[in-house]
C-alpha positions in Angstrom: 0.0 0.0 0.0 1.4 3.4 -1.0 -1.3 5.7 0.3 -0.6 8.3 3.0 -1.3 6.5 6.3 -4.8 6.9 7.6 -5.0 9.5 10.4 -4.8 8.2 13.9 -7.4 10.7 15.0 -11.0 10.3 13.9 -13.9 12.3 15.0 -16.0 9.3 16.0 -15.6 5.5 15.6 -16.8 3.4 12.7 -19.8 1.7 14.4 -20.0 -2.1 14.3 -22.6 -4.6 15.3 -24.8 -7.4 14.2 -28.4 -6.1 14.5 -28.7 -3.1 12.2 -27.1 0.2 11.2 -28.5 3.6 10.1 -26.7 6.7 9.0 -28.0 10.0 7.6 -27.5 13.7 7.4 -29.6 14.5 10.5 -29.6 12.8 13.8 -33.4 12.7 14.1 -33.7 10.8 10.8 -31.0 8.4 11.9 -32.7 7.8 15.3 -36.1 7.3 13.6 -34.7 4.8 11.2 -32.9 2.9 13.9 -36.1 2.9 16.0 -37.9 1.2 13.2 -35.2 -1.5 13.1 -35.6 -2.0 16.8 -39.4 -2.4 16.3 -38.7 -5.3 14.0 -38.8 -3.4 10.7 -36.3 -4.1 8.0 -33.9 -1.7 6.2 -36.6 -0.5 3.8 -39.1 0.3 6.5 -36.4 2.2 8.3 -35.2 4.1 5.3 -38.7 5.3 4.5 -39.3 6.4 8.0 -36.0 8.3 8.1 -36.7 9.9 4.7 -40.0 11.3 5.7 -38.4 12.7 8.9 -35.8 14.4 6.6 -38.6 16.2 4.8 -39.6 17.8 8.2 -36.2 18.4 9.9 -34.1 19.4 6.9 -36.7 21.5 5.0 -34.0 23.7 3.4 -32.3 20.6 2.0 -35.3 18.5 0.8 -39.0 18.2 0.9 -42.0 16.1 -0.1 -42.3 18.3 -3.3 -38.9 17.1 -4.4 -37.3 14.0 -5.8 -35.0 11.1 -4.8 -32.9 8.3 -6.2 -31.9 5.2 -4.4 -30.0 2.0 -4.8 -30.7 -1.2 -2.9 -30.2 -4.9 -2.6 -32.5 -7.4 -0.9 -31.4 -10.1 1.5 -32.7 -12.7 -1.0 -30.7 -11.2 -3.9 -27.7 -9.4 -2.5 -25.9 -9.4 -5.8 -28.5 -7.5 -7.9 -28.5 -3.7 -7.2 -31.8 -2.1 -8.1 -32.4 1.6 -8.7 -35.3 3.2 -7.0 -36.3 5.9 -9.5 -38.1 8.8 -7.8 -37.1 11.5 -10.3 -40.2 13.1 -11.8 -40.3 14.3 -15.4 -41.0 17.7 -16.9 -44.7 18.6 -17.0 -46.6 18.5 -20.3 -46.6 22.3 -20.5 -42.8 22.7 -19.8 -41.6 23.2 -23.3 -38.6 25.1 -24.7 -41.1 27.2 -26.7 -43.0 28.1 -23.5 -39.9 29.1 -21.6 -38.7 31.2 -24.6 -42.1 32.9 -24.7 -41.6 33.9 -21.1 -38.4 35.7 -22.1 -36.1 33.1 -20.6 -32.8 31.7 -21.9 -32.4 29.4 -18.9 -34.9 27.6 -16.7 -35.0 29.6 -13.5 -33.4 28.4 -10.3 -36.3 29.3 -8.1 -40.0 29.5 -8.7 -42.8 27.1 -9.8 -41.9 27.2 -13.5 -38.8 25.1 -12.7 -40.8 22.3 -11.0 -40.6 18.8 -12.2 -43.4 16.4 -11.2 -42.6 15.6 -7.5 -41.3 12.0 -7.4 -39.9 11.4 -3.9 -43.1 10.5 -2.0 -44.4 8.0 -4.6 -40.9 6.3 -4.7 -40.7 5.9 -1.0 -44.3 4.5 -0.9 -43.4 2.1 -3.7 -40.4 0.8 -1.8 -42.4 0.4 1.4 -45.2 -1.5 -0.5 -42.9 -3.9 -2.3 -40.0 -4.5 0.1 -41.0 -3.1 3.6 -43.0 -5.0 6.2 -44.7 -2.4 8.4 -47.9 -0.5 8.1 -47.8 3.0 6.6 -49.0 4.6 9.8 -46.2 3.0 11.8 -43.6 4.3 9.3 -45.0 7.8 8.9 -45.6 8.3 12.6 -42.2 9.7 13.2 -42.4 12.4 10.6 -46.0 13.2 11.6 -44.9 13.7 15.2 -42.1 16.1 14.3 -44.4 18.1 12.0 -47.2 18.3 14.5 -45.3 18.6 17.7 -42.2 20.4 16.5 -38.5 20.0 16.2 -35.5 22.3 16.8 -34.6 24.4 13.8 -31.1 23.7 12.5 -28.6 26.6 12.4 -28.2 26.0 8.6 -32.0 26.2 8.1 -32.2 29.4 10.1 -29.4 30.8 8.0 -31.2 29.8 4.8 -34.4 31.6 5.9 -32.4 34.7 6.7 -30.9 34.7 3.2 -34.3 34.7 1.6 -36.2 36.7 4.2 -36.7 39.7 1.9 -37.9 37.4 -0.9 -40.4 35.9 1.5 -41.6 39.2 2.8 -41.9 40.9 -0.5 -42.9 38.2 -2.9 -43.7 34.9 -1.2 -46.0 35.7 1.7 -47.1 32.1 2.1 -43.5 31.1 2.8 -43.1 34.0 5.2 -46.2 32.9 7.1 -44.8 29.4 7.6 -41.1 30.2 8.2 -41.3 33.7 9.7 -44.7 33.6 11.5 -44.0 36.7 13.6 -42.3 38.5 10.8 -38.7 37.8 11.9 -36.2 35.1 11.1 -36.4 32.3 13.7 -33.2 31.7 15.6 -31.5 28.3 15.6 -33.0 25.9 18.1 -36.5 27.4 17.8 -39.1 24.7 18.0 -40.9 24.9 14.6 -44.0 23.0 13.6 -45.7 22.3 10.3 -49.3 21.2 11.0 -50.3 21.5 7.3 -47.8 18.8 6.3 -48.8 16.7 9.3 -52.3 16.8 7.9 -51.1 15.7 4.5 -49.4 12.7 6.0 -52.5 11.9 8.0 -54.5 12.1 4.8 -52.2 9.5 3.1 -52.7 7.1 6.0 -56.5 7.5 6.2 -56.8 7.1 2.4 -56.4 3.4 2.8 -58.6 3.0 5.8 -61.1 0.8 4.1 -58.6 -1.3 2.2 -58.3 -5.0 3.0 -54.6 -5.5 3.3 -51.3 -3.6 3.7 -50.4 -3.4 0.0 -53.9 -2.0 -0.8 -53.6 0.5 1.9 -50.2 1.8 0.6 -51.6 1.8 -3.0 -54.5 4.0 -1.7 -52.0 6.4 -0.2 -50.1 6.6 -3.6 -53.4 7.4 -5.4 -54.2 10.0 -2.8 -50.8 11.7 -3.4 -51.0 11.6 -7.2 -54.7 12.5 -7.6 -55.9 14.1 -4.4 -55.5 17.3 -2.6 -51.7 17.6 -3.1 -52.0 17.6 -6.9 -55.0 20.0 -6.8 -53.6 22.4 -4.3 -50.1 22.6 -5.7 -51.3 23.1 -9.3 -53.9 25.8 -8.4 -51.6 27.8 -6.1 -48.6 28.0 -8.4 -50.8 28.9 -11.4 -50.7 32.5 -10.0 -47.6 34.3 -11.3 -44.9 34.7 -8.7 -41.3 35.9 -8.4 -38.6 33.6 -9.8 -34.8 33.7 -9.5 -34.6 35.8 -12.7 -36.3 38.7 -10.9 -39.4 38.2 -13.1 -42.8 36.7 -12.4 -44.1 33.6 -14.0 -46.9 31.0 -13.5 -46.1 27.3 -13.1 -47.3 24.9 -15.8 -47.7 21.8 -13.6 -51.2 20.4 -13.6 -53.1 17.6 -11.8 -52.8 15.5 -14.9 -49.0 15.7 -14.6 -49.2 14.4 -11.1 -51.5 11.6 -12.0 -49.4 10.5 -15.0 -46.2 9.8 -12.9 -45.4 6.7 -11.0 -42.0 5.8 -9.5 -40.3 2.7 -10.7 -37.4 0.3 -10.5 -34.5 0.2 -12.9 -31.4 -1.8 -13.6 -28.2 -0.1 -12.2 -25.3 1.0 -14.2 -22.1 -0.7 -13.1 -18.3 -0.8 -13.5 -15.5 -2.7 -12.0 -12.7 -1.2 -9.9 -9.9 -3.0 -8.0 -12.0 -6.2 -7.6 -15.2 -4.4 -6.7 -18.3 -3.6 -8.7 -19.7 -0.1 -8.3 -23.4 0.4 -8.9 -25.0 3.7 -9.8 -28.1 5.2 -11.4 -28.1 5.2 -15.2 -27.0 8.2 -17.3 -30.3 10.1 -17.0 -28.6 11.2 -13.8 -24.9 12.0 -13.1 -24.2 8.7 -11.4 -22.0 7.2 -14.2 -19.5 10.1 -13.6 -18.2 8.1 -10.7 -18.0 5.0 -12.8 -16.1 6.8 -15.6 -13.7 8.4 -13.1 -13.0 5.1 -11.4 -12.4 3.4 -14.8 -9.8 6.1 -15.7 -8.0 5.7 -12.3 -8.1 1.9 -12.3 -5.4 1.8 -15.0 -2.9 3.8 -12.9 -0.5 2.9 -10.1 -1.7 3.3 -6.6 0.6 6.2 -5.8 -1.4 8.3 -8.4 -4.7 7.6 -6.6 -3.9 9.0 -3.1 -6.0 12.2 -2.7 -3.8 13.3 0.2 -0.8 13.8 -2.0 -0.1 16.5 -4.6 0.1 13.9 -7.4 -3.0 12.0 -6.3 -5.1 15.1 -5.7 -4.1 16.4 -9.2 -4.8 13.1 -10.9 -8.2 12.8 -9.1 -9.2 16.4 -10.2 -8.1 15.8 -13.8 -10.0 12.5 -14.0 -13.1 14.1 -12.6 -12.9 16.9 -15.2 -12.8 14.4 -18.0 -15.8 12.4 -16.6 -17.8 15.6 -16.0 -17.2 16.9 -19.5 -18.7 13.7 -20.8 -21.6 14.2 -18.5 -22.3 17.6 -19.8 -21.9 16.5 -23.4 -23.7 13.1 -23.4 -25.8 12.4 -20.3 -29.6 12.9 -20.2 -32.9 11.1 -20.3 -32.0 10.0 -23.9 -30.1 7.3 -25.7 -26.8 7.6 -23.9 -24.0 5.3 -25.2 -22.9 4.3 -21.7 -21.4 1.1 -23.0 -19.0 3.2 -25.1 -18.2 5.7 -22.4 -17.3 2.8 -20.0 -15.5 0.7 -22.6 -11.8 -0.2 -22.4 -10.9 1.5 -25.7 -12.7 4.7 -24.9 -11.3 4.8 -21.3 -7.7 4.2 -22.5 -8.0 7.1 -24.9 -9.3 9.4 -22.2 -6.7 8.2 -19.7 -3.9 9.3 -22.0 -5.2 12.9 -21.5 -4.2 12.9 -17.8 -1.2 15.1 -17.9 1.1 16.7 -15.4 -0.5 20.1 -15.6 -4.1 21.2 -14.9 -6.1 21.3 -18.1 -7.7 24.6 -18.9 -10.0 23.1 -21.5 -13.5 21.6 -21.5 -12.7 18.2 -23.0 -15.5 15.8 -23.7 -14.6 12.6 -25.6 -15.4 11.7 -29.1 -17.9 9.0 -30.0 -18.3 7.9 -33.6 -21.5 9.1 -35.1 -22.2 11.4 -32.1 -21.5 15.1 -31.9 -20.9 16.1 -28.2 -23.3 18.8 -27.0 -21.4 22.0 -26.2 -23.1 23.9 -23.4 -22.3 27.6 -23.0 -19.3 28.1 -20.7 -20.4 31.1 -18.7 -17.8 32.2 -16.2 -20.2 34.1 -14.0 -23.8 35.2 -13.7 -22.8 38.6 -15.2 -21.9 36.9 -18.5 -25.3 35.2 -18.8 -27.4 36.8 -21.5 -31.0 38.0 -21.4 -33.4 38.1 -18.4 -31.5 35.4 -16.6 -29.3 38.3 -15.1 -32.3 40.0 -13.5 -32.4 41.5 -10.0 -31.0 39.0 -7.5 -33.9 37.9 -5.4 -32.7 34.8 -3.6 -29.0 35.3 -2.6 -26.6 38.2 -3.0 -25.1 36.5 -6.1 -28.5 36.1 -7.6 -28.2 32.3 -7.3 -30.6 30.0 -5.6 -28.6 27.3 -3.8 -30.4 24.4 -2.3 -28.8 21.2 -1.1 -29.6 17.6 -0.4 -30.0 14.9 2.2 -28.8 11.3 2.4 -29.7 8.1 4.3 -28.2 4.6 4.4 -29.5 1.6 6.2 -28.5 -2.1 6.5 -30.3 -4.7 8.6 -29.4 -8.0 10.2 -30.9 -9.9 7.3 -28.7 -8.2 4.7 -31.1 -5.8 3.1 -29.2 -2.6 2.3 -30.2 0.8 0.8 -28.5 4.1 -0.1 -30.8 7.0 -1.0 -30.4 10.6 -1.8 -33.6 12.8 -1.4 -33.5 16.4 -2.5 -35.5 19.2 -4.1 -38.5 21.0 -2.7 -36.2 23.2 -0.6 -38.1 25.8 1.4 -36.4 28.4 -0.8 -37.4 26.6 -4.1 -40.8 28.2 -4.7 -43.6 29.7 -2.6 -45.0 27.4 0.1 -48.4 25.9 -0.8 -50.4 26.9 2.3 -52.7 23.9 2.3 -49.8 21.5 2.1 -47.0 23.1 4.2 -44.4 22.6 1.6 -43.3 23.8 -1.8 -42.3 22.2 -5.1 -38.8 21.6 -6.4 -36.8 23.2 -9.2 -35.1 20.3 -10.8 -35.9 21.5 -14.4 -33.1 24.1 -13.9 -30.8 21.2 -14.9 -32.3 21.1 -18.4 -31.2 23.2 -21.4 -33.4 25.3 -23.6 -31.6 23.8 -26.6 -33.0 20.8 -28.5 -29.4 19.7 -29.4 -28.7 18.8 -25.8 -29.4 15.2 -24.5 -30.6 16.9 -21.4 -32.9 19.4 -23.2 -36.2 20.4 -21.6 -38.7 18.0 -23.0 -42.2 17.2 -21.6 -42.2 13.8 -20.0 -38.4 13.6 -19.8 -36.5 13.6 -16.6 -34.0 16.3 -15.9 -30.4 15.1 -15.5 -30.4 15.0 -11.8 -27.3 15.3 -9.6 -28.7 12.8 -7.0 -26.2 10.0 -6.9 -26.2 7.2 -4.2 -23.8 4.3 -4.5 -23.6 0.6 -3.8 -20.3 -1.3 -3.8 -20.3 -5.1 -4.4 -17.5 -7.6 -3.8 -17.6 -11.3 -4.8 -21.2 -10.8 -6.1 -22.7 -9.3 -2.9 -23.3 -5.8 -1.8 -20.8 -4.6 0.9 -21.1 -0.8 1.1 -23.9 1.7 0.7 -22.9 5.4 0.7 -23.6 8.8 -0.6 -23.6 12.5 0.1 -25.4 15.8 -0.5 -23.6 18.3 -2.7 -25.1 18.7 -6.1 -22.3 18.5 -8.7 -20.0 17.5 -5.9 -21.8 14.3 -4.9 -19.7 11.9 -7.0 -16.7 14.0 -6.6 -16.7 13.6 -2.8 -17.5 10.0 -3.0 -14.5 9.3 -5.2 -11.8 10.2 -2.7 -13.6 8.3 0.0 -13.9 5.2 -2.1 -10.2 5.4 -3.1 -9.2 5.7 0.5 -11.3 2.7 1.5 -10.8 0.4 -1.5 -7.2 1.2 -2.3 -5.7 2.9 0.8 -7.1 0.6 3.4 -8.8 3.4 5.4 -11.7 2.5 7.7 -15.0 4.1 6.6 -14.9 6.8 9.3 -11.3 7.6 8.4 -12.2 8.0 4.8 -15.1 10.3 5.6 -13.1 12.4 8.0 -10.1 12.7 5.6 -9.5 16.0 3.8 -11.8 16.5 0.8 -11.6 18.3 -2.6 -13.4 18.8 -5.8 -13.3 20.6 -9.2 -15.5 23.4 -10.4 -14.2 23.1 -13.9 -17.7 21.8 -15.0 -20.9 23.3 -16.2 -22.9 23.8 -13.0 -26.1 21.9 -13.0 -27.8 24.7 -11.1 -28.9 28.1 -12.4 -27.2 30.2 -13.7 -25.1 27.2 -15.1 -21.6 28.7 -14.7 -18.2 27.2 -15.4 -14.8 27.9 -13.8 -11.7 27.2 -15.8 -9.3 24.9 -13.9 -11.2 25.5 -10.6 -10.3 23.4 -7.6 -11.8 23.6 -4.1 -10.0 22.1 -1.2 -10.1 21.8 2.5 -7.1 23.5 4.2 -6.3 20.2 6.0 -5.0 18.9 2.6 -1.9 20.8 3.7 0.2 23.7 2.5 2.6 21.6 0.4 -0.2 19.8 -1.5 -2.1 23.0 -2.1 1.0 24.9 -3.3 1.8 21.9 -5.6 -1.7 22.0 -7.1 -1.3 25.7 -7.8 2.0 25.1 -9.4 0.4 22.6 -11.7 -2.1 25.3 -12.8 -5.2 24.6 -10.7 -7.1 27.7 -9.6 -7.4 26.7 -6.0 -10.0 28.0 -3.5 -9.4 27.1 0.2 -12.5 26.6 2.3 -11.3 25.9 5.8 -10.5 22.7 7.6 -13.9 21.0 7.8 -16.1 22.2 5.0 -16.4 19.8 2.1 -18.3 16.5 1.8 -21.1 15.2 3.9 -20.8 11.5 3.3 -22.5 8.7 5.3 -22.2 5.0 4.7 -23.2 1.6 6.0 -22.0 -1.8 5.1 -21.5 -5.5 5.9 -18.4 -7.6 6.2 -19.7 -10.7 4.4 -16.9 -12.9 6.0 -17.6 -12.0 9.6 -21.2 -10.9 9.3 -20.5 -7.7 11.1 -22.4 -4.6 10.1 -20.9 -1.1 10.2 -21.8 2.5 9.8 -20.1 5.9 9.6 -21.2 9.5 9.2 -20.0 12.9 8.4 -18.9 15.2 11.3 -18.8 18.4 9.3 -21.5 20.8 10.6 -22.3 18.6 13.6 -25.5 17.3 12.0 -25.0 13.9 10.4 -24.9 10.8 12.6 -24.8 7.1 12.5 -26.4 4.7 14.9 -26.6 0.9 15.3 -25.9 -2.1 17.4 
């Protein structure tokens, strides 16, 4: 092994046990998931319970009006990773022509016009129906309790409300009524309640009151979500023009028919091999294969080029990510993506030859015979965006709307395992729907108003989501489930952690604690879709010598402090000993793992 030795100090232990393990981005979600395991539920019951709690306690990072993707294996078939697809598509009225008629050259980053059909709730209910064991009321009770009785507001949630307080006061009064009920920004730790959302959850439960069995009761809840008050109230409320991130007012186009037409589903995972392991991701309608492409590039190199804690390793990781992300921006989307070519030996060998000693300052997608790579605009800043997309900043000082994401992982004593990344529907996404207590997401901002793009805005097509959980298999059985929030950084932060675990011999907690980095030399998936030539962002703990070396190689380095990047969590199972394990991110003092 040629990696830098794993640090002796870790912020917390890698938990081990034999009963069950949960890890997430919020301690209340982790505790709720673990409580479900203790009550006899399996990993899927637990994940659903924790996910609905995340809707309540991390409302600035996800919500029921958002989306999710997951990867799981069952105890009966631990070698077949399955994608849980909860990414809703563009509504029927969300066309390029309509956006252009509204005077837009980009889909806005905030406001109802950017809403895809909400997919998260139906996906979680589908998973519960098919692979869970508990009744809906038992699983949703945790989230209902926190919504009805209250929970302490996170410092990051309070800070988010403060950033958008003027927008709420001046343009989104329904959001102000929920999040600033006395007209001021609540301080961190304030007990906040959401009785409207508690009532929505109660309605889902009571919808199946007359059904004869558990499956029928959950199906009734799914029908209520897709065709009941949620679809009606959301569509009616957002049909009134309201302020968007562009500084202009628009009406949403989402209708009850759009809600009714969508159902979550299962899909086959995309996979690639790396150092004796199989890595499973969502297909290329999302960004998941970026991790697969980067690992394929690195798999052909000596170990000393893979250590993110060294100058050479950090440089190589950044350059591999830039190549994989360029392919993402050129070829990925809800379309016919030639993933077999992008992951092939011949293509990977050609791309690997581009990994030079200096930082590339070019956007370099690969060349596929018979395919022209889509070339998105490489805007260096919001100021260089054309048209009304540069309107009065209404969400943050930069004019950008920044949401984020949650993550949850669970493994149980039977061997069921799931990694899931819920996001969207952030409290700052669009105006709160008063009758529901939540807003809709803005995932359509990840589409282009250009028919030439594989991720163009098209009714019925899914936006190229950044949500990207991961499963790792060894000897034909799943051994690790992991993921992180972070938008374009999700696969970027998972890559160093996996390299440290699979090549460097780090424990899961050591890998999560270790210094993190990522590139910004990509086309941002979020409005206003900017690009930074040779941009690299690093934690200061990477060290002065490594940071100086990266700059000498031509990277435009931004330092962000010692503990600022990456919010990974992970669970797993040692198939030889039967021991389960879990680890969680210490940054921000919010993510926790639990288990026994």
